[in-house]
C-alpha positions as CSV (number, residue, x, y, z in Angstrom):
1,M,-36.2,114.8,10.0
2,G,-32.9,117.1,8.6
3,R,-31.7,114.1,6.5
4,L,-34.9,113.0,5.7
5,S,-35.1,116.4,4.1
6,R,-32.0,116.2,2.4
7,R,-32.7,112.7,0.7
8,R,-34.5,112.4,-2.7
9,P,-36.6,109.6,-3.9
10,P,-35.3,107.0,-5.8
11,R,-37.2,106.9,-9.1
12,D,-33.8,106.4,-11.3
13,E,-32.8,103.8,-9.2
14,L,-36.0,101.6,-8.9
15,V,-36.8,101.9,-12.5
16,A,-33.1,100.9,-13.6
17,R,-34.2,97.7,-11.2
18,F,-37.3,96.9,-12.5
19,A,-37.7,97.8,-15.8
20,P,-34.9,95.7,-17.7
21,G,-36.9,92.7,-19.6
22,R,-40.4,93.4,-18.5
23,S,-43.1,95.6,-20.0
24,F,-43.6,98.9,-18.0
25,L,-46.6,101.5,-17.6
26,D,-46.1,105.0,-16.9
27,V,-49.3,106.4,-15.1
28,G,-49.5,110.0,-15.1
29,A,-46.8,109.9,-17.7
30,I,-47.3,113.9,-18.8
31,W,-47.8,116.6,-16.4
32,S,-44.6,118.0,-15.9
33,V,-42.4,115.4,-16.9
34,H,-43.2,115.2,-20.4
35,G,-42.5,110.9,-20.4
36,A,-39.2,111.1,-18.3
37,I,-40.0,108.1,-16.3
38,A,-41.5,105.8,-19.4
39,F,-38.5,106.9,-21.6
40,A,-36.2,105.9,-18.3
41,A,-37.4,102.8,-18.5
42,R,-37.3,102.3,-22.3
43,D,-33.4,103.2,-22.0
44,A,-33.0,100.6,-18.8
45,G,-34.3,97.7,-21.1
46,A,-37.7,97.4,-20.7
47,T,-39.5,95.2,-23.2
48,R,-42.4,97.4,-23.6
49,V,-43.6,100.8,-22.5
50,T,-47.0,102.6,-22.3
51,A,-47.4,106.0,-21.3
52,L,-50.9,106.9,-19.9
53,D,-52.2,110.3,-18.9
54,V,-55.7,111.9,-18.9
55,M,-54.1,114.6,-20.8
56,A,-52.9,115.1,-24.2
57,P,-48.7,114.4,-25.0
58,T,-47.1,117.3,-24.9
59,P,-44.7,118.6,-28.0
60,E,-41.6,117.4,-25.5
61,F,-43.2,114.2,-25.1
62,T,-44.0,113.5,-29.0
63,R,-40.1,114.5,-30.2
64,R,-38.9,111.4,-27.9
65,Q,-42.1,109.2,-28.4
66,G,-40.3,106.6,-30.8
67,D,-41.6,103.1,-29.8
68,V,-43.4,104.2,-26.7
69,R,-46.9,103.6,-26.9
70,F,-49.1,106.5,-25.4
71,V,-52.5,106.0,-24.1
72,Q,-55.1,109.0,-23.3
73,G,-57.3,108.2,-21.0
74,D,-58.9,108.3,-17.2
75,L,-57.1,106.0,-15.0
76,H,-60.6,106.1,-13.4
77,D,-62.3,105.0,-16.5
78,P,-62.5,100.8,-17.0
79,E,-62.3,101.4,-20.9
80,T,-58.9,103.4,-20.3
81,V,-57.9,100.6,-18.1
82,A,-58.7,97.8,-20.8
83,A,-56.9,100.0,-23.2
84,A,-53.5,100.5,-21.7
85,G,-53.5,96.4,-20.9
86,E,-51.9,94.4,-18.3
87,H,-48.3,95.6,-17.5
88,D,-45.5,93.5,-15.4
89,V,-44.6,97.2,-13.7
90,V,-46.8,100.0,-13.4
91,W,-45.1,103.1,-12.2
92,C,-47.6,105.8,-10.7
93,S,-46.5,109.3,-9.3
94,G,-48.0,112.5,-8.6
95,V,-51.5,110.9,-9.1
96,L,-53.0,109.6,-5.8
97,Y,-53.6,113.1,-4.1
98,H,-54.9,114.6,-6.9
99,A,-57.8,111.9,-7.0
100,P,-61.2,112.8,-5.4
101,H,-61.4,109.1,-5.2
102,P,-58.1,107.8,-4.0
103,L,-59.2,103.9,-3.3
104,L,-60.6,103.6,-6.5
105,T,-57.7,105.0,-8.2
106,L,-55.9,102.2,-6.0
107,E,-58.6,99.4,-7.3
108,R,-57.6,100.8,-10.8
109,L,-53.8,100.3,-10.6
110,H,-54.6,97.0,-8.5
111,A,-56.4,95.9,-12.2
112,L,-53.2,96.9,-14.4
113,P,-50.0,95.2,-12.7
114,G,-49.1,91.8,-13.5
115,E,-46.5,91.9,-10.9
116,T,-45.2,95.0,-9.5
117,L,-47.0,98.8,-8.4
118,L,-44.1,101.5,-7.7
119,L,-46.3,103.9,-6.4
120,A,-44.6,107.6,-5.5
121,T,-46.9,110.3,-3.5
122,E,-46.4,113.3,-2.2
123,T,-47.3,113.1,1.7
124,V,-47.5,115.5,4.6
125,R,-45.8,115.0,8.1
126,G,-47.9,113.3,11.1
127,R,-48.3,110.2,13.1
128,G,-51.3,107.5,12.4
129,R,-53.6,106.8,9.1
130,W,-55.0,109.9,8.5
131,A,-55.8,112.1,5.5
132,T,-56.9,115.6,5.2
133,F,-59.3,116.4,2.4
134,A,-58.9,119.5,0.3
135,P,-55.9,120.6,2.3
136,D,-54.9,124.2,3.2
137,P,-52.4,125.7,0.9
138,G,-49.3,125.3,2.5
139,S,-50.0,122.1,4.2
140,H,-46.8,120.9,1.8
141,P,-44.2,122.8,0.6
142,A,-45.5,122.2,-3.1
143,H,-49.0,122.5,-2.8
144,A,-50.2,126.4,-3.2
145,K,-53.2,126.5,-4.8
146,P,-56.6,127.2,-3.5
147,F,-58.9,124.3,-4.0
148,D,-62.1,124.8,-6.6
149,P,-63.7,122.0,-7.3
150,R,-63.9,123.2,-11.3
151,D,-60.4,122.5,-11.8
152,G,-61.1,118.6,-11.1
153,Y,-57.8,116.9,-11.4
154,G,-56.2,120.2,-11.0
155,N,-56.5,120.2,-7.3
156,W,-54.8,118.8,-4.2
157,W,-58.3,116.9,-3.3
158,W,-56.0,115.1,-0.1
159,A,-53.0,115.3,2.1
160,F,-51.7,111.9,3.4
161,T,-49.8,110.5,6.1
162,P,-47.1,108.1,4.6
163,S,-48.9,105.1,7.0
164,A,-52.2,106.6,5.5
165,V,-51.2,105.6,2.1
166,E,-49.5,102.6,2.8
167,A,-52.9,101.3,5.0
168,M,-54.6,102.4,1.6
169,V,-52.0,100.4,-0.8
170,A,-52.9,97.2,1.8
171,A,-56.5,97.3,1.7
172,S,-56.4,97.5,-2.2
173,G,-54.5,94.0,-2.7
174,F,-51.1,94.9,-2.6
175,D,-48.2,93.8,-0.5
176,V,-45.8,96.4,0.5
177,T,-42.2,95.3,0.2
178,E,-40.1,98.4,0.5
179,R,-41.0,102.2,1.7
180,H,-38.8,105.0,0.7
181,A,-39.6,108.2,2.6
182,T,-38.3,111.9,2.4
183,R,-39.8,114.7,4.4
184,H,-43.1,114.9,1.8
185,H,-42.8,112.1,-0.4
186,L,-43.3,108.4,-0.2
187,T,-42.2,105.9,-2.6
188,L,-43.5,102.5,-2.2
189,V,-42.8,99.2,-4.0
190,A,-45.5,96.7,-3.7
191,R,-46.1,93.4,-5.2
192,K,-50.1,92.7,-6.3
193,I,-51.6,89.7,-4.3
194,M,-53.7,87.7,-6.6
195,N,-57.5,86.9,-5.8
196,A,-56.8,89.0,-2.7
197,D,-59.7,90.1,-0.7
198,R,-60.1,93.7,-0.2
199,I,-62.2,96.5,-0.2
């Protein structure tokens, strides 16, 4: 566990590997990172980059925006999915555990990528495929705020074990090809299965 806790998620390496020569969509692009992944994809040589978030672009994002397209909307809204359009690579980080209906979130993500989903999420320690609804503050080092349904996506709706995340991703029509785990974080590389029978 000590080694896991010292490791960092390989986001820079994954962007550098998957962005060049491909179109790239960053879902959840704004909150606390101001489009950092979208800009990293652009700088790595993506052919087209779109940033998507339910919140408005921050001044930090706008200053660097350049040719990065921005779509404001809710991923769960089919009109937002249509506005974002299809991309070869979809990056989605820090979204799944803030979603009241995570399987629907994964279904919407399945509608987006043409080739690859890079999914990063916070996780909790545990064996088996389970999740806790509206977890207690302190269940994860970054989770300190009590659940308040009026806060919508600001809540931690779920705390997932890594195997639960992977099982949900597979059930949603993806083939997981890589797993990168730290003590409280999981990043998956998954390929979209075309015409998959799924929930």
